[in-house]
N, C-alpha and C positions, 0 to 999 in steps of 0.2 A: 590471216588464215588460221583457223583453230586447229590445233594439233589433236592427236588422239587422246582421249581421256581414259585414264586407268583408275578403276574403282576397286578398292579393297576394303573389306570389313573385318574388324577385329572386335569380338565381344570381350568386354573387360569385366573384371570381378566387381568393381565398385559401382554402386548404383547410379551415381551422377554422371558417369561417362558411358555412353552406350555404343560408340563406334568410331571408326576412322575411315576417311575417304581420301583418295589421291587423284589428282588430275595432272595432265601434261599439256602445256601450251607453248608455242614458239614466242620468242621475244618480239618486240615491236608491234604487237597487236594494237589496233586502234582502240580508243576509249569507247566503252560500251559493248565491246565484243563479248560473246558468250563464252564462259569458262566451263560451266556444267550445271545440270539440274540437281541442285543439292537436296531439295525436298524429295525428289524421286529416288535419288541414290541412297539417302538415309532412311527412306521409308516413312517420311513424316508428312502429315497433312498440312496443307497451306494454312489452315486456320490455327494450327499449333504454332507455326512460325509467328503468326500475328499475335495470338493470345500470350505466347511466351516471350514477347518482345525480343525476338531473335536478333542478335547483333554479332559482329565480328570483333574478337579480341586478339590483339597482336602485341608482342613485346615492343616492336619498333614503332616509332612515331609516324612513319610513312605507311600508308595503306594503299596497296596497288590493286586490291580486289575489294569489291563491294557486294552487299547482299540485297537482293530485291525480294522483300518479304511477300509482296502481292503475287509474284510469279514463282517464288521459290527457287530462283536461279542465282548463280554467281556471275558477276560481270567484271570486266576490266575497268578499273577506276582511273588509272593513270598508265600511260605508255611505259612499258617495262624495257629497260636497256640491260641486257644480261651482263655486259661488260662493266657497267657502272655498279650493278648490284652485287655481282660475285667475283669480278675480275677474272682470274684464271682458275678459280675453284670450280670443280665439277664433282658431282652434279650440282646445278644451281636450283635451289627450291625456296619457295615461300611457305612458312609454317604459321598457321593461325588456328584459332578455335572459334566454333560457333557456340554462343552462350544462349541458353533459354532459361526462363524463370517460371516459377509456379507450376510444377516443381523445378528446382534448379537442375539443369543438365548441360553438358557441353560435349561437343564433338570435335575431334582433331581433324584438320584439313591440311593436306600438303599439295601445293601446286608447283610442279617442276617446270622450270623455264629452259627450253631447248635453244641452242644457238642457231642463228642464221648467218650467212656470209655477208655481213654488212660492214666489215672492216678489211681494207687492203693492207698487205705488208708494207711497213714504212721504215725507212732508214732515218736515223736521227739527223744525219747530215747529207746534203745532196751530193757532195763530192769529198774525196779524201786524197791526200797526197802521200807518195812514198818517194824516198830517195834511196836508190839501189845502186850499189857499186857494180861496175861492169865486170868485176872479178867475182861476182856472186856465183857460187857453185850451183851446179844443177841439183835440184831438190831443195834449194833454200825456200824456207816457208815464211810467208808474210800473213799475219793474222788480220782478217778483215772484220769490219763492224757487222754485227748481226742485225738483221731487220726484225722489227717487232710487229706481230699480228695479234690483236686483242681477242680475236675469235679463238675457239677451242675446237678440238677434235679434227675432223676432216677439213674444217674451214680455217684451220691454223696454217702457219707456214709449212710448206712441204719440201721445197727444193730451191736451189740457187742456180743461176746460169751466168756464165762469164763469156763475154764476146769482146774482141776476137780472142782466139786461143793460140796465137802464133808463138808467144813466149811463155805464157802462164796457163796453168789449168787449176781448177778448183778441187779442193779436198775437204771433206766434211767429217767431223768427229761427233758422234752421239755422246752426250753427257748423261749422267745418271738421272738427272732431273727431267730428261726428255728433250732438252734444248740441244741445238747443234752448233758447234764451233766451225766457222768457215775460215779456211786458210787458202791463200793463193801460193801455189808452188811453181817455182821456176823450172821449166822443162827444156828450154833452149837458152844458150848463153846470150848475154847482152853485149852489145857493142855500141859504146857511146858514140863512136865515130860514125856509125851508120844511122843510129836513131837515138837522139838525146832525150826526146820526150815520147812517152807511150801513153795513149788514152784507152782505157777499158771501161766497159759497162757491166756492172753487176746487177742482175735482176733476181728478185725474190718472188716466188710464185706460191700461192696457197692452193688448197684442193677443193675449194667451194664451187658451187654452181650458182651463178656464173663464176668463172675463175677470175681472181683479182691478183694484181702484182704491183711491185714497187721497184724503183731503180736507183742506183747510186753510181756516179762517175768516179773512176779511179785514175788519177794522174800520177805517172811514174817518171821521175827524173833520174837518168842514168848517170852515176858518179864514177869517179875513178875508183880503183880497187880498195875494198875494205874486206879483208879476207875472213874475219871471224865475227860471228854474230853473238850477241849476249846469250847466256844460258842460265836459267833459274836453277837453284839448288834442288827444288822439288817441283814436280808438275802440279801437285795438289797440296795446298796448305790447309790446315784445320785450326780453328780457334773457337773459343767459347766466351760469350759475354752475357752478363746478367741484365735482364730488362731494367729499364729506368736508370741505367748507368749514365752519369753526367757526360756532357759534351767534352771532348778532349781525351776521353779514355782510350788508351792504346789497345787495339784489338790484336794486332800481330805485326810482325816485320818480315818482309820478303827480301830475298837477296838473289841477285844475278851477277854473273861475272863475264868479262870479255877478254879474250886472249890477246887482243890487239893492244897496241901501245899508243900513247898520245891521245889525241882527240878522238880517235876511233874506239878507245876503250872507255870513254865517258858514257855512263849509262843513265838514262832518264826513265823513271817509273810513271806509269799512268793507269787509270781505271778505264777499261773499255766498255763497261756496261752502259747501255743507253737508257735503261729503266730509271725513271725518276725516283722510284722507291729505294734504289741503291745509291745513286748520286747524291741524294739529299741527306743520306744517313752516314755515309762513309767518305773519307778522303785519304789520299796517299801522298806522302812527302816524295816529291819528284827525285830527290837526291838520295834519301836514306831508305826509301821503301817502307816507311812506317805507316801502317794503316790505323787511323784514329776515327772516333765517332764525332760527327758534327750535328747529328739530330737525335731525337728521342727514339728509343727502341721499345716497342710494346709487344710482348709475347703473344697477346691475344690477337694482334694484327698479323704479325709475321714471326714464325717460329724458326726460320732458317734463311740465311742470305748466302748467295753465291756471287763472289766478286771476281770478275775477269780482269787480270792484270797483264800489263805489257811492259817489257823492258826494251828500250831502243838505244842504239849507240849513235854516234855522230855520223857514221857511215850509212845509216838507214837500215842496218840489220836489226832484227827484233826477235824476241822470244816471248812466249806467253805461258801463263799458269793461272790457276784459279785458287781462290781463298774461300773455303766453306766456313761460315760463321754460324754456330748453333746458339740460339738465344735461350737462356735459362729462365724459367718462370719463377717469379716470387709472388708471395701472397699479398698482392696489392689491390685486390678487388673485393669489396664487401658483397655478400649475397644481396641480390636485388629482389625485393618483395613486390610483386605486381598483383593487385586485387582485380580479379577477373569479374566477379559479381558478388554482391553482398546484400544482406537484409539489414535494415536499421531497426525493425520492430519484429518481435516474435511473441506469439501467444504463450501464456504460462502453462497451457495444457498441451503444448507441442509434444509429439511423440519423441521417444529416444532416437538418436541418430538423425534428427532433422538437420538438413544442410542449411547453415547460416551464411557461410561465405566460402567462395572458391578462390584460391590464390595460386600464382605461379612463381616459382623460385628459380633464379638464374645466378650462377657464379661463373664469371668469365675465366677464372683461373682453372688450372688443370691438376690432375693428380689428387693428392690429399687436400690441396688448397681448394679444389673445386667440389669436394664432398661437403654437402650441407645437411645439417640436422635442424629441424624446427620444433618448437614447443610453445605452449601457452602457460600462463601462470597457474599454479596449483589451486588457487582460491576461487576458481570459476568452474561452473558445471559444463565445461566445453573441452573437447579434445580435437587434435588435428589428426586426420586420417590421410594417408598417402594413397592417391588413386592410381596415378601413373608416375613415371619419372618426372620429378620436379613439379608435380601438381599435388596440391593438398586441398582438403575440404575441412572446414571447421564445422563440427557437428555437436549436437547436444549429447552430454554424457550421463546426465541424471535429470530427475524431474525439476522443473522450474517452479518457483513460488514467488509471485510478485510481491506478496506481503513480506517475504523475507528479504528480497532484493528486487527493486523495481528497475534497476539499471546496472549494466555490467560494462566496465571498461576492460576490454580483453586485449592484452598485450601479447602479440606473437613475436617471438624472437627466433631468428635463424642465424646459426653460426657455422663457419666452415672448419675444416680440420687442419688448416695451415698453422705455421709457427711464425709469429704469434697468430692466434686465431682472430679472425675478423667477424663481426656480427652486425646485423641490422634488425631493427624492430619496428613494428607498426602497431598502433593502438586503435581498436575499433570500439565504438560506443553502440551498445545494443540495448534498446528499450524493451521491457517486458510488458506486454499488454495484459490487461486484467480480464479474468473470467469470474463469474459469480460462484466461487467455491467456498465462501465463508458465510455462515449464518450470523445474524446479529447476536451479540453476547451481552447480557445484562451485567451491570457492575456488581450486583449481588445475586445470590441464589434465591433470596426471598426478601420482601420488604415489609416493614411494619411502620404504620403511621398513626398518629393520634389526632383526634379532633374533639373539641369541646362541644358538648351538647348545646342545643339552641343556636347553632351556627346559622349564618346567613347563607341561603342557597347560592350556588355558583361560586362559592369560596374555594380558593386553591388549597388542597389538602397536602399534596405531596407530588414529587416528580420522580418518575422512573427514567432511567437512562440506559440505553443499549448502544454498543459500538460495533461497527462492522469493519473488519480489517480490509475489505475490498476497497475499490476506488470508484470515484465519480458516481454514476447512477447505481452501480452495484452496492455502494456504501450508503445510499440514502435510506434512512430507516423511518418507517411509519409505525405508529402505535395503534393497536386495535383492542378494544374491550371484548373479550370472549364472552359468548352468550352463557349465562348461568342464571340461577334464581336463588333468592334468599327468602326463606319462609314462604315460598310460592310466588314471590314478587320478582320480576326481572331485575337483574343487577343494574341495568341501565336506568332504573328508577331511583337508584341510590347515588351512583357516581357516573362520571363521564371522563374520557381520556382524550386529550388533545393529540391529534394524529401526528403533528409535526414535532411538538416539544415534549410529549410524554407527561404533561402536567395533568394530574388527577383533580377533578373538581367535584365538589359535593352538589348533587342535584337537589336535595331536599334538606330540611332542617332535621337534625337527629335528636332523639330523646333517649337519654341514657336509661331511663326506667323502662323503655320499650325494647331497645336493642343495645346491647353492650359492645358487641364486636361482630364483624362479618369479614369474609375474605372472598376474593375473586381473582381471576387470571387475566393478565395483560399480555398480548402477543406483539412482538417486534418483528416486522417484516421488511426486507430490503426491496430495492427497486430493480433487482436483476430479473433475467428471464431464463429459466423459470425462477420465481422468487423463493428465497429461503427465509425461514422464520424460526423463532424460539419464543418461549413464554416463561412467565415468572408469576409466582403467587404473591399477592399483595393483601395484607391483613390490616384492616382499619379498626382501631379501637376507640370507642366513644368515651370521652372523659366526662365524669360527672361534675356538675356545678350545683351550687346550693340554690335550687329553684323550687324546693318544696318545704313548707314549714312543718314542724312536728304536728302529729295528729294524736289527740288524747283519746285513749281507749277506755280509761277508767279514771275518775268516776264518769259515768254516762250522763251527758247533759241532755235532759228531756225537756220537751217544750211545755208540758202541762203539769209537771210535778217537781218537787224539790227533794233532793237526796241529802240525807244527813247521816253523819257517823256518830254513834252514841259512845261516850266514854264515861265509865263510872268515876265518881269522885275519889274512890279509893285506889285509882290506878297509880302504879309506881312510876318513878322517873324512867324514861325510855320506853314507856308503854307505846306499842305500835297502834296508832289510830287507824290508819289506812295507808294505801300505797297508790300514788299517782302513776298510772301506766300510760306511756306514750311511745309512738314509733315515728321514724322519719324514713320515707321511701328513698331518700338519697343514699349514697354509699360513702364509705370511708369516713374521713373526718366530718364530712357534712352530715353524717348520721349519728355522730356522737351527741348525746343529749345531756343537758345539765338542768337540774331542778332548783328553783330558788323561790323562797317565800317573799312575795311582792308586798302583800298587805295582810294584816291579821287584826282581829279584835284585840288580842293580847299577844304581842310578839314574844313576850317572856315565857309563854306557856308552851308553844309548839316550835318545832324545827322540821325542816325538810332535808332529806339526804340529797347531797349534791348530784350524785350519780345514780342512785337507785330510786329516788322519788318517794321514799318512805317518810310518812309524817309521824313523828314521835313526840311524846311529852318531854320537856326538858326540866321540869320541876314538879313538885308534888302539887296536886290540885287542892285548893282550899274552898271553904264555903263562900268566900267572897268572889270567887270566879263566876262570871255570868254563865248561865246555862247555854245561851246561844253564842256560838263562836263561828265567825266567818273567816275563812282563809282563802286568799287569792294566790295561787301557785302559777308561776311562769315557767314554761319549758322552753329552753333555748338550745339550738344546735351549734355545732362548732364551725359552721361555714363562714365564708367571707363574701358579703356581709352576713351577719348572723340573722337567722329567722327564728320566730318564737310563736308560742301559743299559750293562752292562759286558761286556767280552769278554777272554778270556785268550789271549795269544799266547805260544806256546812257541818259543824260538829255540835252535838248536843251533849253537854256535861251534866249528867244526872244519874241517880242510882236506880230510878224506877221510871216506868213509862208514864204514869199519871203526871209526874212532875214535868216530864217532857211535853206531854199533851197540853198541860195548863200553860206552860210558858209559850209554846208555839201558837196557841189560840189567841192569847193576848197580843202576841206579836202580829197575828193576822188582823185583829181588830184595830189595833193602833195604826197599822200600816194603811189599811183601807180608809180609816178616818182621816188621817193626815193627807192622804192624796186627794180626797174629795174636798177637804177644807181649803186646800191650796187652790183648787180649781175655782171654787166659789168666791174666795177672797179676791182672786184676780178679776172675776166677773163683777164683783161688787165694786171694786175700785174703778172699773170702767164706767159704771153708771151712777157712781156715788154723787156726782155733781147734779144729776138730774132727779134721781129717785132715792134720796137718802132714807126716807121713811120706808119705801118699798124694800130697800136692801135689808133693813132691820127685820122686816117681817119674813123675808126670804131666809135670812140667816137663822131665825128662830125655827122656822119650819124645817129647815134642813137639819138642825140640831135634833129636833124631835124625831125626824125621820131616821136619822142615823142611829139615834138611841134605840129605837125599836128594832132596827136591823141588827144592831150589835147584840141585843138580847136574844134574838133568834139564833145567831151564830154561837153565842155563849153556851146555849143548852144543847148544841149539836155534838155528837160523838164522832171521832175520827178513826177510820180503820188504819192499823199499823202493820206494815209488811217489812220485816227485816230483809236486808240484801247484802250479800258479801261479794267482794271482787272475784273474778274468775281466777282459779288456781291459787287462791290465797289460802294460806295455811297458818295455823297458830304454831308458833315455835316455842316448845318447852312449856307451853301453858302460861306464858307470861306476856304482858303487854296487851292482852285482849280481855274482853269480858269473860269472866270464868263461867258464867251461865248465861245462855242466850235462849230466849223463848220466842215463839211465834204467837202473835195475837191476832184474833179476828174481832173486829169491832163492827157492830151493827148499829146503824144510826137512823133515828126517825126524827120527825119534826118535834116530837115531844121528848125532851131529854130524859124524862123519868122512865121512858120505855126502852131506852137504849141499853144494850147489854154488851158485855165483853167476855170473850172466851179465851182461855189459856190453852195453847197447844203444847206439843212436845218440844223438848229442848232442841235447838238447832245450832248451826254454826254461822248464822248471819246476825249481824247487829246493826243493819242499816234501816233507817226509818224513812218510808216514802209516804207522804201524805197527799191524797188526791181529793180535792173538794168536789169532784164530779162523780163520786162513787154512788150517790143516791139518786142522782138525776133531778133532784128537787132544788139544788143550789147552783146558782150560776157561777161560772169561773170568775174569780176575783180579778185576775190579771191575765195578760197575754203570756205566751210561752217564753218570751224573752225576759219580761219583767220578773218572772218567777225565778229565773236563774241569776239575774243581775241585782235585783233589789235586796239589800240586806235584811229588810223587815218583811219579806214575802211570807205569807202564811205557809206553814209546814203541813204537808199532807202525807199521811202514812198509808201505803198500799200493801196489804198482806195477801200472800198467795193462798 
């Protein structure tokens, strides 16, 4: 039968404890009986019990109450025997907690167990014997064994009855502990001669419904006279013993005396308690009255013992007293740490005061030894908060950062205030789960990379690297080329970036002469949600290689004319003839140019400046020196391998233009003649075996033909045009012609009608001879042969 349920609510200050509820039920309820509707009484939804994984937490290993989450009710799990659970302690109650998670909460529940009259009073022995002298005086007292009733309250032992009452009546004394001492008092004298054996029935009755009782038979043997009964020196003895004292420890010594003599004065001591808790712990020496320990004393189980002692003489007379033993507590129990609920993983962005673990602390000692203080190590961002008595919650005390610490080993230590202090500790391992709170960080604030021009497309140029302090997917970094343009061209046309490795590849082949450097931005993005990113600037510098030969700007190599520099025979040593000007579009050392004289008509007459390309005379010019001087200058750069270009410089050594004209016309005639002669000689040799005679005629005809042609050319006049290099200047008036003139030459088919005009003095001394100036004379050679052949006809073109 379910008893009345008492519900009480107490709102507490700490957030994880929201209330307390109490119920009252009788003992011996059958398994599955309803205790109470916990969901309704706590104001909780049924789904909250299910989602919060509601469960019962109790310090004891035995659970008498179970929780039905689906119905939200508490049920009896095992039949409860109040006497086995609490013995004589009242009130008898079960204390446990209802634990919920997500968020963590707990509720304290108390179930009070009420007693039912399920135990009858019981005597330890079915009968007891007394030997009483017939001379016993009226009022002589005889202590009887008390009955034991394990029930409490009204169901406990209430009264005794003795039948018959012809000679004896009952007298009861109430003790301070609530128990009753039963004594049998002689009210009528005994007469052994009338009745040697007397049989009495002692009945113990409780106050339950229905009423229960127990009986014991008393057998009295009437003896001859023993006039004096033993008498204890004190009615109540007091002693103190420390818990955990070893067996054999003397607790106290009681003393009784008997005024009789002989065998009637011999006293025997005994313990009359029938409770096993006393008989198993204490014993008394029958002769000396010394009370000693035989078992272990635990203050947490029993704090006080009352021992009922009896002194009997040989005549059957007795006296009684009690020994009250107080047990002193010692600090022999460590605090017990019970983990009610805990989390093994917590997010690094958890709010402050987030509950991680709930614990219960119990120390069975009392007084200062039972006061407990708990703490955690200082090196962790967690603290313990006391919610209610002996209940603590481990909560976050500061922000968590998985990158700083991904795991915490939290040691909780609880110490009591006993002397010496005892302590217990427990270590919890708590994992910190990652959130995406760190953006990728590049190893450098900016990058510079170099690539040699004319590279192979798709070649690896450089690798950018970014690291993310987060974990797993949040730390997975992808690289992205940000959109931009270089000279109006998308940067993706120049480079690409590997999304996984950050390797930068060249998409095209670079030309240093077109682009020397460019920069772009690479973004590193993690795999979190939402993703975080950072970017970095990468500068690519194209390195030059020697892929361009020098280009000669002066002298200009024309296809249809021959350029000649004129040097007077009176020129001094070091005279500046001309300057070869060349450039190299490469850069650095690849553009350093060196000038060398490769071939010359007379190497002893001219030299070329190694670095400036100036052609100067190195000795005095003599009459023996030829008018026509041909110089081949090679221009080399400083690259590896070196590249070069050549230029042919024609120099005319003469004091006047007629001398130059005469020399260069002969040069033209001889050159043309030799070239044609070679051609026909080869032709003649090919057919000499067939037409020897014909070859002779052909040769003669050719000779006549060439003679007539040479006569026409000999009488022709050549226009002369001086030409000077750009930005060329005479230095101090030395090394150049002191007087330079411009000439205009008009030429006809009749040399006698040709005329020559002298113009104003100028600063040019270059002769350019062009055979196509009249339109009546064919080109003698192609544009390449004019520059390359040493005996090409010299043509002068005057502006």
